[in-house]
N, C-alpha and C positions, 0 to 999 in steps of 0.2 A: 422474692425481691424485697428488700427493705426500702420502701418508697421514700422514707424520710431522708435517705442518703443524698437525694437530689437537691436538698436545701442546704444552704450554707449559713453559718452563724453571722449575725449582724455585727459589723465592726464596732469595736469599743472606741472610746475617746480618751486621749491622753490629756489629763489636766494636772498641772503642777500642784494646784491646791483646789480641791473640790469644795466650793463654798455653800452650794445650795443645800447640802445635806444637814448643815448646822443651823439652817434658818427656820423661822416659824412665820406663818402667814399673819399679817397684821391688818391688812385691808383687802377688799375685793378688787380684782382687776377691772378695767373697762370692759363691759360686755358689748359684743357686736353680734346682732342677730343676722344670720345669713339665710333665714327661713324662706324669704321671698325669692332668693336666687338659687343658692346651693340646695336648699331643702325642696324648693318647687320643682327643680329639674329631676329630682329623684322620685317624685310622685308618679304613680301609674297613670293618673289623670291630672296633669298639671293644671293649676288654677287659671281661671280667666280673670279679666280685669276687675270685675266686681268682687270676686272672691279674694283676690289679692288686696283689694282696698279694705275689705272687712278685716282681713288678717293684719294688715298694716295698722289699723286702728287699735286692734287688740294688743299688738306689740308696744305701741305708744302708751296705752293705758297701763301695761305691765311695768313700764318704766325704762324701756330701752332708749338710749340717747344716740346710738349709732345703729343704723339699719341698712344693710346692703339690699337694695330693693330689686335689682334686675341686671340682666346682661342685654342692654337695649339695642346693641348692634346686631344681636343674633336673630331677632324677630320683631315684626311690627307690633305684636301684642305687648311685648316687653317695653318697646318704645312708647306706645300709647299709654301704658300704665304710668310710666314716669311723667308724661305730660299731664295726665289726670290729677296726680297728687299735687303737682305744682300749680296748674291752672285753677284748681278748685280750692287752693289754700289749705290743704289737708296736712301740711307738714308744720308742726310746732317750731317756733323760733329756736328752741334749745335742742332740736333733733337734727343730726347730720345724716343725710342719705348718701349712699354710696352705690357705685356700679362697677362691674367687672369688665375689663377690656383686654384683648390680646394686644401684643405689641405690633399692631398693624395700623397704619395711618388712617385708612378709611373707617376702621372700627372706632378709633379714638375720636375722630371728628364727629362721627355719628353719636357717640356717647355724650359728648359735650352738647350737641344739639338737643338730645333728649332731656338734659338737665337745665336747659336755658331758663333763667328766671328763679332758680333755687338760690337760697341764701347761703347755705353751707353744703358743700359736696365733698365726697371722697372719691377720687379717681384711682381705681385699683388696677394697676398694670401687672400682667403676668406673662411669663414665657417659660418654656420647658428648659430644665437644666440637668435632669438626671441623665446618667450615661446611656441607659437603655433607650431613653427618648431621643437623645442627641444622635446616637449612632444608628438606631434601628428605625425609629418613626420619622424623624426629620432629616436624618443624614447630614448633620451639620457639625462642624468642628467647634471646639470650645471658643475659639476666637469669633466665629460666626454667631454663636449664641450670645456672647457679650455684645457684639455689634447690634444684634437684633434688639436687645434690651435697651441699649443707648439710643437707638432710633425712636423707640417708644417714649423715652424720657424727654427727648428734645421736642417731640411732637406735642406731648402734654404741656410742657413749659410754654410752647408757642400758643397753644389754644387757651391756656390758663390766663395769659395776659389779656385776652379778648373777653374773658368771662367776667360778668359783673359781680358774682358772689365770691365767697371765700372757697378756695380750692385746696384740699389736703391731698397730697400725693402718697399713694401706697404702692409698694412693690413686693411681689411674691416670686421668688425663684421656685417655680412650680415643681412639685415632687422633691422638695427640700429633703424629705426623709430618705429618698433614694439617691440624693446627690452627694458626691464626695465632698467632705467638709472644706477641703482646700479650694475646690472650684466654687462651692456655694459662697465662700468668703470672697473669692476673686470677683465674681459677677456682682455680688451685693456691694462691695466696695466701689466697683466701677460705677454703679448706679448712684450710690451716695455721693460720690465725688462729682458726677455729672449734674445731679439735682442741686447739690450744695445747700442742704437744709440749714436753717439758722434757728436761733432761739424764738424769734417771732414767727418763723415759718418752718416748723419741724416736718419731718416725713415719717412714714410708717414703714418698717421692714417686717413683713409677715413671713414667718418660717413654718410652713404647713407640714404636718404629719400626714401628707396626702394619702399615702398608703401606710397604715400603721404596721410596721414590721419589726420594731424593736421594743424592748421593755421600757417602762416609763422612766426608769433611772437613766438609761442611755439617752433618751430624748432630752431629758433635763441636762445631761452633760453636753449635748450638742448645742442647746440653747445658751448655756453658760459660756461655752467655748466661743460661740459667735459674739456674744455680748462683750467678751474680753478682747476680741480681735477686729471688730468692725471699726471703720473710721468715723469720726465725728459722733461718737456714741451719745453725747449729751443732747444732741439735737435729733436723735433717731428714737422713735417709739418702737419697741420690740413687741411684735404681735405673734400669736400662735393660732393655728387652725388645725386642731387634732381630729383625725378620723378614728373610727372605733373597730378596725378590722381584727385586732387582738382582744377587744373587749376592755381596753385599758385607757380609753380616751379621757375619762375624768381624772384618773391618776396622772396621766401624762400632762394634762393641763395644769393641775395643781402643782406638780413638781416643776413644770416649766416656769410658772410664776415665781416660785422660790429661786429659780435659776436666773431670773432677770426679766422675764416677760411682763409687760405692763398691760396687755390687752389680750382678750380671748375671743375668737370668732367661733360661733357654734349655732345650734338651733334648739328650739323647744322640743323636748322629748327625743333629741338626737336624730331627727329625721335627716337623711342625706344618702349619698351614693353608697352602695354595698351595705356595710354594717352601720353606716350613718356617721354623722358628725358628733362632736362632743355635745352632751346634753347640758344645756345651760341651766335648766331647772335644777337638776341634781347638783351641779356645781355651786349654784347660788345658795342652795340649802345647806351644802357642806360648810360654807363660810358662816351662814346664819347660825347653824348648830354649834359653831365654835365661838359664838359671841361677837361676830363681826357683821357689821352692816352689809347686807348683800346688794344694796343699791338697786333692788327691784322690789316691786310691791307684792311680796310673797303671800300676803294675806288674801290677795285676789286670785291665787293660782287656780283654784277649782273653777272659778268663773271663766278665767282666760282659757283654760284647757277645754272646757265645754264648748266654747266658741270656736276654737281652732280645729278641734276634732270634727265638729259639725261641718266645717268648711272643707276640710281635706279628706275626711273619711279615716284618718288615723285613729288609733285606739290607745288608751292608757292601760298598760298592763296591770293586772291585779296586784302584782308585787313590785311595781315600779317604785324606786326609792322616793320616799317622802310623799308622793301623790297618788300611789295606787290605792284602790278601794280596800285592800287587805293589809296595807302596810302598818297600820296601828292595831291590828287584830291579833289576838292570841287565842288558840284553842287548847294548848297544853295546860294541864293542871298546875304544874310548877310555875309556868310563866304567869298564869292568871293569878295565882296566890301572891306572887311577887309584885305584880301590878297593883292589886288591891291594897296590899300593905303599904306600897310606895305612895299610892294616891292618898291613903288615909294619913300617912305621916306628913306628906306635903301640905295637905289642908290644915292639919293640926298645928304644924309649926309655922304656917304661913310663909314658907320660904320664898325668897325673891329669886333664887337660883333653881333651875329645873333639874331635878335629880330623881327620876322615877325609873325603876328597872324596866328594861326592854322598850322604852319609848324614847327615841332619840330627841324628839322635840315634843312640845305640848301640842296635842292635836287641835286644841282650841285656837292656836295661832293661825290655822288655815280654815277655821270654821267647822272642823270636825267635832263630834260629841264624844265625851268619855264613854258613854254607853256602847259605842261602836268598837271600843278597843278590846272587848271580851265577848266572844261568841261561844255558844255551847254545843258540843258534840260528845261523842263517846270517849274523847281524849281529855275532857275537862275534869276539873276537880272541884272540891267544895268551895275553895276560894273564889273561883270563877262564877259558880252558881250564886253564891252570896253577893258577889259584886253586881251581877246583873239585876238582882232584885233590889239592891240598895240604890243603884244609879238610875234605874228606869222607874221604879215604883216607890222608892224611899222606904223600903222595908228592911229592917235590921233582923237578920235571921239569927236566932240564938245558937250559940256554939254547939250545944248538945244535940242539935238536929241537922247541922250542916252536912255532916258526913252521910247520914241516912238519905237526905234529900238528894245529894250529889249522886249517890249510888242508883237511886230510882231514875234520875234524869239520864244517867249514862246507860242504864239498861234499856230504856225506851229508845234512845238514840241508836244504840247498837242493833236492836231488833229492826229498827226502821232503816238503818244504814244512811242516815242523813242528819243534818243539823237540827237543833231544837231552838225554836224562837223564844224570845223573852216572854211573850204572852203564854206560851206553852209551859215554860218554867213556872210562871206564876200559877197556872192552873194546877200543875202537879203539886206545888206547895199548898195551895188551898185545899186540894183533895186530901193531902196528908193530914191537914188540920181537921177536916170534917171526919176523917176516919179515926181521929185521935192518935193513932200510931203510938199508943202508950206515952203520949206527951201531954202533960198537964199544964193548965193555966197559960196557954199561949194565945196571944192576940195578934191579929193581922194589922 
């Protein structure tokens, strides 16, 4: 049996004129961390109040201005965490905290109670909209789903009038990615019309890739189509919340921004349900490496990651983009030679623009050292060996012995079946000098 036959192609989107494909990123979107809500619920051992507090402080230090902190109506721990941040004055004036709530009155009221005393809040309302959820899980008609959303809008408007701080309203047609575009538009427009956002009081329409089931270009098409068809577009901030089930969340987010999204919700390292949410670290560095201000303190990334991994038990993969321990490392001889020559040229020319082969960004930007970019094993070449001795010990190896030294280093690594440390490379070089190796007049 061909098991693939039980799956159907994702529907494409008809656009009279597809505009996102001709656009280029000019600025970073607004970043929204959902680590403490969406990310936390996906941990094998969800964080307690003290852990969430330490994590919140790390997010603030990293530069996030919008942080979704909890689902306070779901548990007492979540509620108490909200109260702790507010009552202990831990929320900076320029940071907006948000909470998620279903379109149920008691949950909405409880959420406002959790945030009492906060200066700026984001009340994030959601309800299911996808056909399989409507028909199978909740057994409600399209009309009933719209009515449910509008009940939530009216309740939030009523509670917001009594709230002392500033309230920003956000609505998510949950599982937008599995919702027919025509119905996603219908329910979204009904919510927009009921909330009636203005220039002084805009709202957020979040269009999540809740289950990533289409290619990034189709998701971008869906976002552009919605941007062109929703009501009161000038007073609606379009947000996206991509998941990573196909491994394309970063691409989906970037293309969605080109398609009109102004805001991206995600997590550090992509933590989240199933394959995770979009990784905001990778996304921010993608903008940064293109010469765009990422609006996060990326120079602090290693420190921030050390803190949050110690809190959650998550790990940074060795090959994780931009921040993995091996991401700036080359073992291949051809790569090492290109990096060495590229670094020599960069220093000699004193270039203001970073253009070094195989290094997407300057490792120094995040506190990494150049000496870590080349490591030696049986795949290494003479350029790599020479680079290590130059970077670590300041020794310039004469051209006429580089190949001989590299062969000896490779031979030892091959016999041992492991990497050779820089100290060992130095020892091999010094041994060659002591034995003369038919080399005359060489000084260390």
